[in-house]
C-alpha angles and dihedrals in degrees: 000000000000115000118213121199131183137202119216112225129182115243085230087078092066131056129258087249091054091053090051091051091048090051093048090050094045113134093011129109112225115197111205114174091211096056104015121229119357112192121185124196118184122220133179093268104028142314144293110223123191113218123190107236092210117106102223097159139020120270096257092058091046089054093047091049093052094046090051087060092048100261122139132240086253091061088049092051091049093051091048092050092050092045091049089051087052093236122147100207140045119203106203105199127171091217096048120119116261114262124234111240096030124096121236104239105157118064121171 
C-alpha cells in the first residue's frame, strides 16, 4: 500500500504570481522531466499540489526549470522543503500557519 502525506503551507510563502500560475494550472497534469508530475487541484482557500518525492535532478536544475515556467524562488524553496520531508502533497492554504524556514513573500 502506498502512503501519501502532505505538508500544509501558507500561501503567504509563495508570490502572487505563483498563486496565479497555480490557478491557471489547476486540474491539469504537468509533466516536467526534471521534477516528475506536478498536479494542481484548486479549492476554495488554496491548492493541493502533488510533488514527486523522487530526486531526479540537482537543486539548481530544479530551480531553473521552475523559473522557466514562471514560478518564483519561493515556490522552488517550498518544493525542495516538501521533497526533503518526503511528502507527496503540498496543501497551500491561505489560513495555514506560517512555516519556519520559509520566507513570507505575499502580503495582502
